C-alpha positions in Angstrom: 0.0 0.0 0.0 2.8 2.4 0.9 4.5 1.6 -2.5 1.2 2.5 -4.3 1.0 5.8 -2.3 4.5 6.9 -2.5 5.7 5.9 -6.0 4.5 6.8 -9.5 6.4 3.8 -11.2 6.7 0.1 -10.5 10.5 0.4 -9.9 10.0 3.3 -7.5 7.4 1.3 -5.6 9.9 -1.6 -5.5 12.4 1.0 -3.9 9.9 2.1 -1.3 9.1 -1.5 -0.2 12.8 -2.5 0.0 13.6 0.7 2.0 10.8 -0.1 4.5 11.9 -3.6 4.6 15.5 -2.6 5.5 14.3 -0.1 8.1 11.5 -2.1 9.8 11.9 -5.8 8.7 8.9 -8.0 8.3 6.9 -10.3 10.5 3.6 -10.5 12.2 1.0 -13.2 12.4 -0.5 -14.1 9.0 -3.9 -15.1 10.6 -6.2 -13.5 13.0 -6.4 -16.7 15.1 -3.9 -17.4 18.0 -1.9 -19.8 15.7 1.6 -18.2 15.2 2.2 -18.5 11.6 4.5 -16.1 9.7 6.3 -16.1 6.3 8.3 -13.9 4.1 6.7 -12.0 1.2 6.7 -11.9 -2.5 5.2 -9.0 -4.7 4.1 -8.5 -8.3 4.6 -4.8 -8.9 3.5 -3.3 -12.3 2.7 -0.1 -14.0 1.9 0.7 -17.7 5.5 0.3 -18.8 7.2 -2.3 -16.7 6.7 -5.2 -14.2 8.9 -6.5 -11.3 8.8 -9.5 -9.1 10.2 -8.9 -5.5 10.9 -11.8 -3.2 12.1 -11.5 0.3 13.8 -13.6 3.1 13.9 -11.6 6.2 15.5 -8.2 5.3 17.2 -9.7 2.4 15.7 -9.6 -1.1 16.0 -10.0 -4.9 14.1 -8.5 -7.6 13.6 -9.5 -11.3 12.4 -7.2 -14.0 9.8 -9.1 -16.1 10.9 -8.8 -19.7 7.9 -10.6 -21.3 6.0 -13.7 -21.3 4.2 -14.9 -18.1 5.3 -14.7 -14.5 3.7 -15.7 -11.3 4.4 -15.9 -7.6 3.1 -18.2 -4.9 4.1 -19.4 -1.5 7.8 -20.2 -2.4 10.8 -18.2 -3.8 10.9 -18.3 -7.6 13.6 -15.8 -8.5 16.6 -18.0 -9.6 19.7 -16.5 -11.4 18.0 -13.6 -13.2 18.4 -11.0 -10.5 18.1 -7.4 -11.7 18.2 -5.6 -8.2 19.3 -7.2 -4.8 20.0 -6.4 -1.3 23.6 -5.1 -1.2 24.6 -7.9 1.3 22.4 -10.7 -0.2 25.4 -12.8 -1.6 27.8 -12.0 1.3 25.1 -13.1 3.9 24.6 -16.3 2.0 28.4 -17.0 1.9 28.8 -16.2 5.6 26.1 -18.9 6.4 27.6 -21.5 4.1 24.6 -21.5 1.8 26.6 -20.4 -1.2 30.3 -21.0 -2.1 30.8 -17.8 -4.1 32.0 -19.8 -7.0 28.9 -21.3 -8.8 26.2 -19.0 -10.2 24.2 -17.4 -7.6 20.6 -18.8 -7.4 18.4 -16.8 -5.0 15.6 -19.4 -4.7 18.0 -22.4 -4.2 20.1 -20.5 -1.7 17.5 -18.9 0.5 14.8 -21.7 0.6 14.4 -25.5 1.0 12.5 -25.9 -2.3 14.4 -27.4 -5.3 14.2 -24.8 -8.1 14.5 -27.7 -10.7 11.1 -28.8 -9.5 9.2 -25.6 -9.1 7.4 -25.8 -12.5 6.9 -29.5 -12.5 5.8 -30.3 -8.9 2.1 -30.1 -7.8 2.3 -27.0 -5.8 0.3 -23.8 -6.2 3.2 -22.1 -8.0 3.4 -24.9 -10.6 -0.4 -25.0 -11.1 -0.5 -21.2 -11.6 2.4 -21.4 -14.0 0.6 -24.2 -16.0 -2.7 -22.2 -16.2 -1.0 -18.9 -17.3 1.1 -20.9 -19.8 -2.0 -22.5 -21.3 -3.3 -19.0 -22.2 0.0 -17.4 -23.0 -0.4 -14.8 -25.6 -4.1 -14.5 -25.3 -4.7 -13.8 -21.5 -7.6 -11.6 -20.8 -9.0 -10.2 -17.6 -11.8 -12.9 -17.8 -9.1 -15.7 -18.1 -7.2 -14.2 -15.1 -10.5 -14.3 -13.1 -11.0 -17.8 -14.1 -7.5 -18.8 -13.0 -7.9 -17.0 -9.6 -11.2 -18.9 -9.1 -9.5 -22.3 -9.7 -9.8 -24.5 -6.5 -8.4 -27.7 -7.9 -5.0 -26.0 -8.4 -5.0 -24.7 -4.8 -4.8 -21.1 -6.2 -8.3 -20.4 -4.6 -7.7 -22.0 -1.2 -10.5 -23.1 1.1 -10.3 -24.1 4.8 -8.0 -22.7 7.5 -5.9 -20.9 4.9 -8.7 -19.5 2.7 -8.0 -17.1 -0.1 -9.0 -13.8 1.3 -9.2 -11.9 -1.9 -8.1 -11.5 -5.6 -7.4 -8.7 -7.9 -7.0 -8.4 -11.6 -5.6 -5.3 -13.2 -5.7 -4.2 -16.8 -2.9 -1.6 -17.5 -2.9 -0.5 -21.1 0.4 0.9 -22.3 -1.3 3.8 -24.0 -1.6 6.7 -21.4 -5.0 7.9 -22.9 -6.7 4.5 -22.0 -7.9 4.0 -18.4 -6.5 1.4 -16.1 -9.2 -1.0 -14.9 -9.0 -2.9 -11.6 -11.3 -5.8 -10.5 -11.4 -6.8 -6.8 -13.4 -9.6 -5.1 -15.9 -8.5 -2.6 -15.8 -11.8 -0.6 -13.1 -14.1 0.7 -13.8 -16.7 -1.9 -13.1 -15.6 -5.4 -15.2 -18.3 -6.8 -18.2 -16.2 -5.5 
């Protein structure tokens, strides 16, 4: 929200978020219940001209500029070796913890998580299912198709139960400045409604 408030481009919003992350860190309970459950965050940040994926691990972060095609995020790190901006101590921190030897190519997701990056697009998780659904419509994605994808319960994208999907948003951002941007939001916790 502060990125939207304080920035007029996607990259400036990314800077707002990482500056706040550096100053305040992240945390807090992810649920209103008494169950203590926290995680690190990922963001899709876009304007009419560019888009970024920002993924975090504590105060450390990596950002990838989306150059085309499709891109999704879920509940795992997905930025691998294409890192366009990063925390200034990202690699040194990984080396000091013995997570990266400093010799092989640096892979953010492999270094900062337990998920095998080689399996991200082939395993049965939400990231993989989202990737498959987007890839199925690559080149012809409309707002209606995005809404269909966000309603999908079988894939786990639209979650039910204790970890229910609380909302979804689809934005249409035309590159032509004379055309309006259009944003669709769900009014209920379950996007299928």
